[in-house]
C-alpha positions, 0 to 999 in steps of 0.5 A: 805366352805359356810356350814362350815362358815355359823354360821358366817353369819347374821341370815337373809341373806346368805353369800358366802365365798372365799375359798382362803382367807375366805373373806365373801361376801353378794352375789354370784356376789360380790364373783365372782368379789372378786375371780377374784382379789384373785386368782392372789395372791400366798399363803403366809406362815407365819414364826414364830421366832425361839428364845424363848424370843423376846424383843423390840430393835428398840427404835429409831423408837418410837415416842414421844407424848406430852400427854398420857391419862390413863383411867379406868372405873369400873362397877357393874355387875348384872345378867339380867333376863329381856332381852333375849340376854343380860346376865348381866347389867353393872352399872357404879360406878366409873371412873378415868383418868390421863393426863400426859404432857411433864412436868410429 
């Protein structure tokens, strides 16, 4: 399991993965401690809904908030040729935000 998931680990350190839940640990001792807890849980099976379309019906569970903030940030993407890891640079050019209160 460790070899299969080794690409997820940091380049400088070794990672140890739980074969039950795929939790990543930084040492074998931490993994052993995790396994003593993780082995006590039974496997879970997710159930997918059978309906083709789902809709939200429990509107009474929604919470009313006094203010809502909508924000947008625009940037110009330019190719980066100077840095090794960065593919492009995002230069900010515009932003906008709207605060909507209880009165609209």
